C-alpha positions in Angstrom: 83.7 202.7 150.0 87.2 202.3 148.8 89.6 204.8 150.4 92.1 206.8 148.3 95.2 204.9 147.6 93.9 201.4 148.2 94.2 198.8 145.5 91.7 196.0 144.4 93.1 192.5 144.6 92.1 190.1 141.8 89.1 188.8 143.7 87.8 192.4 144.5 88.3 193.4 140.9 86.3 190.4 139.7 83.5 191.1 142.1 83.4 194.8 141.0 83.2 193.8 137.3 80.4 191.3 138.0 78.4 193.9 139.9 78.9 196.2 136.9 77.9 193.5 134.5 74.7 192.8 136.6 73.7 196.5 136.7 74.4 197.0 133.0 72.6 193.8 132.0 69.6 194.8 134.1 69.4 198.2 132.4 69.9 196.9 128.9 68.7 193.3 128.9 67.6 193.4 125.3 71.3 193.2 124.3 71.4 189.6 125.3 68.2 188.9 123.5 69.7 190.3 120.3 72.8 188.3 120.7 70.8 185.1 121.4 68.8 185.5 118.2 71.9 185.9 116.1 73.9 183.1 117.7 71.3 180.4 117.8 67.7 181.7 117.9 65.5 180.4 115.1 62.4 182.4 115.8 62.0 185.4 113.5 61.8 188.6 115.4 63.5 187.1 118.4 65.8 190.2 118.6 62.9 192.5 119.3 62.2 194.4 122.5 58.5 193.4 122.6 57.5 189.8 123.3 54.4 190.5 121.2 52.9 193.6 119.6 50.8 195.9 121.8 47.8 195.1 119.6 47.0 193.1 116.4 49.1 194.7 113.7 47.6 195.6 110.3 51.0 195.8 108.6 54.1 193.7 108.8 56.3 196.2 107.2 56.5 199.8 105.9 57.8 201.3 102.7 58.4 205.0 103.3 59.0 207.0 100.1 60.3 210.3 101.5 60.3 213.2 99.0 63.1 215.4 100.2 62.6 219.1 99.6 58.9 219.5 100.0 56.5 218.7 97.2 53.9 221.3 96.3 50.5 220.3 97.5 48.8 223.0 95.6 50.2 221.8 92.3 49.8 218.0 92.9 47.2 217.0 95.5 45.0 219.9 96.7 43.1 221.6 93.9 42.0 225.2 94.3 40.3 226.1 91.0 38.9 229.3 92.4 42.4 230.8 92.6 42.7 231.2 88.9 40.7 234.4 89.2 43.1 235.5 92.0 46.3 235.0 89.9 48.9 237.7 90.5 46.9 239.3 93.3 48.4 239.8 96.8 47.7 237.1 99.3 45.3 238.7 101.8 46.9 239.6 105.1 43.9 238.0 106.9 45.0 234.6 105.4 48.6 234.7 106.5 48.0 236.6 109.7 51.1 236.7 111.9 52.5 233.4 110.6 56.2 233.7 109.9 57.7 233.2 106.4 61.3 232.4 105.5 63.9 235.0 104.8 63.8 234.0 101.2 60.5 235.8 100.7 60.2 238.0 103.7 61.9 240.8 101.8 59.5 240.6 98.8 57.3 243.7 98.4 54.4 241.5 97.3 53.3 237.9 97.8 51.4 237.3 94.5 49.1 234.3 94.3 50.3 231.6 91.9 47.6 229.1 91.0 48.5 225.6 89.9 49.6 225.6 86.2 48.1 222.2 85.4 44.6 220.9 85.7 43.3 218.3 88.2 41.3 215.3 87.2 39.0 213.0 89.1 40.5 209.5 89.0 39.1 206.0 89.6 35.8 205.0 91.1 36.5 207.1 94.2 36.9 210.3 92.1 40.1 211.3 93.9 41.4 214.5 92.4 45.1 214.5 91.4 47.1 216.7 89.1 47.4 215.6 85.4 51.1 215.6 86.0 50.6 212.3 87.9 48.8 210.1 85.3 50.2 206.8 86.7 49.2 207.6 90.3 45.8 208.4 88.8 45.4 204.8 87.7 45.9 203.6 91.3 43.9 206.4 92.9 41.5 203.9 94.4 44.4 202.5 96.6 45.4 206.0 97.9 44.5 207.9 101.1 45.4 211.6 100.8 46.0 213.4 104.1 45.6 217.0 103.0 45.8 218.4 106.5 49.4 217.7 107.4 51.3 220.4 109.3 54.7 220.7 111.0 56.5 223.1 113.3 59.7 223.5 111.2 60.1 225.9 108.4 63.6 225.0 107.1 64.7 221.8 105.5 67.2 220.3 108.0 65.1 220.6 111.1 62.0 219.7 109.2 63.3 216.5 107.7 64.9 215.6 111.1 61.6 216.2 112.8 59.8 213.8 110.4 62.4 211.1 110.9 63.1 211.4 114.6 60.3 213.3 116.2 62.7 216.1 117.1 64.1 219.1 115.2 67.4 218.6 116.9 69.7 215.9 115.6 70.7 212.9 117.6 67.4 211.1 118.3 66.7 207.6 116.8 65.0 207.5 113.4 61.5 206.0 112.9 63.0 202.9 111.2 65.4 202.4 114.2 62.4 202.5 116.6 60.7 199.9 114.5 63.8 197.7 114.5 64.2 198.1 118.2 60.6 197.4 119.0 59.7 194.6 116.5 63.0 193.2 115.4 63.9 191.6 112.1 61.7 189.2 110.2 64.6 188.0 108.0 67.8 187.1 109.8 69.8 187.4 106.5 68.9 191.1 105.9 68.8 194.2 108.2 65.5 195.1 109.7 65.9 198.6 108.4 67.2 199.4 104.9 67.7 202.8 103.2 68.1 203.7 99.5 68.6 207.2 98.1 68.2 208.8 94.7 68.4 212.3 93.2 65.9 213.7 90.7 66.6 215.8 87.6 65.6 219.0 89.3 68.1 221.9 89.3 68.4 222.0 93.1 68.5 219.4 95.8 68.9 219.5 99.6 71.6 217.2 101.0 70.8 214.1 103.0 72.8 213.0 106.1 73.2 209.5 107.4 72.0 210.6 110.9 68.5 210.7 109.3 68.5 206.9 109.5 70.7 206.5 112.5 69.8 204.7 115.7 70.7 207.7 118.0 70.8 206.5 121.6 69.3 203.1 120.7 71.8 200.2 120.3 73.7 200.6 117.0 72.4 197.4 115.4 69.1 199.3 114.9 70.6 201.9 112.5 69.5 201.8 108.9 71.7 200.1 106.5 72.1 202.2 103.3 72.5 200.4 100.0 74.9 202.2 97.6 73.9 203.3 94.1 77.1 202.1 92.4 79.5 199.2 92.9 78.8 196.8 95.7 75.5 197.7 97.4 77.3 197.7 100.8 80.9 198.6 101.4 83.3 195.6 101.9 80.5 193.2 100.7 83.1 191.2 98.7 86.0 189.4 100.4 89.4 190.9 99.6 91.8 189.0 97.4 93.1 185.8 99.2 90.1 185.6 101.6 87.4 183.1 101.0 84.1 182.4 102.8 85.6 179.7 105.0 88.5 181.8 106.2 86.1 184.7 106.8 83.9 182.4 108.9 86.9 181.3 111.0 88.0 184.9 111.6 84.5 185.9 112.7 84.2 182.9 115.1 87.5 183.9 116.7 86.5 187.5 117.1 83.0 186.5 118.4 84.6 184.3 121.0 86.7 187.2 122.3 83.7 189.5 122.2 81.6 187.0 124.2 84.2 186.8 126.9 84.3 190.6 127.1 80.5 190.7 127.2 80.5 188.2 130.1 82.7 190.5 132.1 81.3 193.9 131.3 77.7 193.2 130.2 78.0 196.2 127.7 75.1 195.9 125.2 77.2 197.5 122.5 79.4 194.4 122.6 76.3 192.3 121.8 75.4 194.8 119.1 78.9 194.5 117.6 78.7 190.7 117.5 75.2 190.9 115.9 76.5 193.3 113.2 79.4 191.1 112.4 77.2 188.0 112.0 74.6 189.9 109.9 77.3 191.3 107.7 78.6 187.8 107.0 75.1 186.6 106.0 74.6 189.7 103.9 77.5 188.7 101.7 75.2 186.1 100.3 71.8 187.7 100.6 72.5 191.2 99.3 74.0 190.3 95.9 71.0 188.1 95.2 68.7 190.9 96.3 70.3 193.5 94.1 70.3 191.3 91.0 67.2 192.2 89.0 68.2 190.2 85.9 65.5 187.6 86.6 62.7 190.1 86.7 60.2 189.7 83.8 59.9 192.5 81.3 56.3 193.1 82.3 57.3 193.8 85.9 60.2 196.1 84.8 57.8 198.0 82.6 55.6 198.8 85.5 58.4 201.0 87.0 59.3 202.7 83.7 62.6 202.9 81.7 64.6 204.4 84.6 64.4 201.0 86.4 67.4 200.0 84.3 69.5 202.8 85.9 71.1 201.9 89.2 70.5 204.6 91.8 67.3 205.9 90.2 64.0 206.2 92.1 62.5 203.6 89.8 65.3 201.1 90.5 65.0 201.8 94.2 61.2 201.2 94.1 61.8 197.8 92.5 64.4 197.0 95.1 61.9 198.1 97.8 59.5 195.5 96.5 62.2 192.8 96.5 63.1 193.8 100.1 59.4 193.7 101.1 59.0 190.2 99.7 62.0 189.2 101.8 60.3 190.6 104.9 62.5 193.6 105.6 60.7 195.5 108.4 61.3 199.1 107.3 62.3 200.1 103.8 63.0 203.8 103.3 63.6 205.6 100.0 64.8 209.2 100.1 64.4 211.0 96.8 66.0 214.5 96.5 65.0 217.4 94.3 61.7 218.8 95.5 63.0 222.2 96.7 61.4 224.4 94.0 62.2 228.0 94.8 62.8 228.7 91.2 61.9 227.1 87.8 58.8 225.5 89.3 57.2 224.5 86.1 60.3 222.9 84.7 61.6 221.1 87.8 58.2 220.0 89.1 57.6 218.2 85.9 60.9 216.5 86.1 60.3 215.3 89.6 56.8 214.0 88.6 58.4 212.1 85.7 61.0 210.6 88.1 58.5 209.4 90.7 55.0 209.0 89.3 55.2 205.8 87.3 57.6 204.2 89.7 55.4 204.8 92.7 52.3 203.6 90.9 54.3 200.6 89.7 55.4 199.7 93.2 51.8 199.8 94.4 50.6 197.7 91.5 53.4 195.2 91.9 52.8 194.8 95.6 49.1 194.4 95.1 49.3 191.7 92.4 51.6 189.7 94.7 49.3 190.1 97.7 51.9 192.1 99.6 49.9 195.3 99.7 47.6 193.7 102.2 50.3 193.7 104.9 52.6 196.5 103.7 52.1 200.2 104.6 53.2 202.8 102.0 53.9 206.4 103.0 54.7 209.1 100.4 55.5 212.7 101.4 58.0 215.4 102.2 59.0 217.5 105.2 56.6 220.3 104.4 54.6 221.9 101.5 55.0 224.9 99.3 53.4 228.4 99.5 50.5 229.4 97.3 52.3 232.7 96.6 55.2 233.0 94.2 58.8 233.4 95.1 60.7 235.7 92.7 57.5 236.4 90.7 59.2 238.3 88.0 61.7 235.7 86.9 61.8 231.9 87.1 59.2 231.9 89.7 58.9 229.1 92.3 57.3 228.5 95.7 58.7 228.9 99.2 58.6 226.5 102.2 55.1 226.1 103.8 54.7 224.2 107.0 51.1 225.2 107.7 49.4 222.7 105.4 50.6 220.0 102.9 49.7 216.5 101.7 51.0 213.0 102.6 49.9 209.9 100.7 49.2 206.6 102.4 48.3 203.2 100.9 48.2 199.6 101.8 47.6 197.8 105.1 44.9 199.2 107.3 44.4 202.4 105.3 41.2 203.7 103.7 41.2 203.5 99.9 40.3 206.3 97.6 39.9 208.5 100.6 40.7 212.2 101.4 41.3 213.1 105.1 41.3 216.7 106.1 41.0 219.9 104.1 42.6 223.3 103.7 41.2 226.8 103.2 40.4 228.4 99.8 44.0 229.6 99.5 45.6 226.3 100.4 47.4 228.1 103.2 45.7 227.0 106.4 44.0 223.8 107.6 40.2 224.0 107.6 39.5 220.6 109.3 41.0 217.5 110.8 44.7 218.7 111.3 47.3 216.0 111.3 50.6 216.8 113.0 53.9 215.0 112.3 53.6 213.2 115.7 50.1 212.1 114.8 51.4 210.6 111.5 54.2 208.8 113.3 51.8 207.5 116.0 49.6 206.1 113.2 52.5 204.4 111.4 53.5 202.7 114.7 49.8 201.8 115.4 49.4 200.0 112.0 52.5 197.9 112.9 51.0 196.9 116.2 52.8 199.4 118.4 51.3 201.8 121.0 53.5 204.9 120.5 53.2 205.8 124.1 54.5 202.4 125.3 57.6 202.1 123.0 60.2 203.9 125.1 63.9 203.9 125.9 65.5 205.4 129.0 68.3 207.8 128.1 70.0 210.4 130.3 67.6 209.8 133.1 64.3 210.0 131.3 62.1 207.9 129.0 62.1 208.9 125.4 59.8 207.9 122.6 59.4 208.7 118.9 56.5 211.0 119.5 58.0 212.7 122.5 55.0 213.5 124.7 52.6 214.2 121.9 50.8 212.5 119.1 47.5 210.7 118.6 46.5 207.9 116.1 44.6 209.4 113.2 41.5 207.1 113.3 40.0 208.8 110.3 42.5 207.2 107.9 42.1 203.7 109.2 39.8 201.0 107.9 
């Protein structure tokens, strides 16, 4: 041990730094793998943690259509025709029991039952029942798997959406897309492994989104989601500033990379490798992203699949088309966040607007992927952070529905998922799960499973313990798999 007041000579300092480099490299060896892939590796996915998937994957990629705010399962996916006779009556105490409700309705004198205002129809050969507010999804019903028995632990938006994305209600954990990037790596070296797009519906209220929802948390920063902007350049600083051309930019990056590699050799800090990787990827994105975002070459018939809003940058329809373009370029995780599903008031008006925003575009994406053969190896997930209550909030004026974590619906489609299938059921009041409950951790375990990952084996050591997306919970939902 060095005594106080002593000074390292140059040789001692060098040895100390090399020991530090060895220890850090031993703990974070994947940093060198990421660097090698970007500085010379040709094999796609060479920046991944896993040498190979834990088992044969059914999907190569996932498109996650997250509906922020909590879509109403009772109005869209889970028909309860018997409740028409119960309209306006108090929800029985025996149904709610001791379950907590939010402060937004806890002060109401009554919790009157509010049945769905629109009819449900059986669609396709499977006879899947969907609201008439979703006519386009009805046309692809035989591709859908409805999980009607989802449940969560969070009752308010921010912890609930954080829980879905990271497996924890507390902010700071890596997002699901970051875990996929970390475990499986990129399939296309010219685009990020994890891309995020956002849109806002025409509803009167919308919960905010925060970039930490697609952040890498304690994983290396190159696994964070890259958000494409809705206006201007899709990515900040995509275009070179005046007086800087591609050749000069390349020379600058080479010089910076040389300095960073020397620093990496001394310290072995994986964040230096991540920085080099991000600089190199950003350079390649200057060519790949503008081509990706340019939809001028898309045939009219394809654009029509997504509806007229596909011509509006930043709309859900445009983002769905971009999701297909990202999928055919082998981006690993593509996540669309669509705001506007928080319908405490003006349910009838705002729900119809949200359906108009998302129905045709979602069905168009499924149809487009299928006709290109991409649905066979793409998993689609559609759903929000919780559901809505069967009872009315503010029943005497502009009624809506409150948050409901006890049961709600998530849609799946594509690789490895049963078609035209309903998994799980709820009670007669669409309030509690009757059979086959599916927790958030179970859904995340299933998503990872379809991509070839055992959710119990994809871990990262942080602050002295091993972490994973599903914490110490979760089981694969075998009932939704083919």
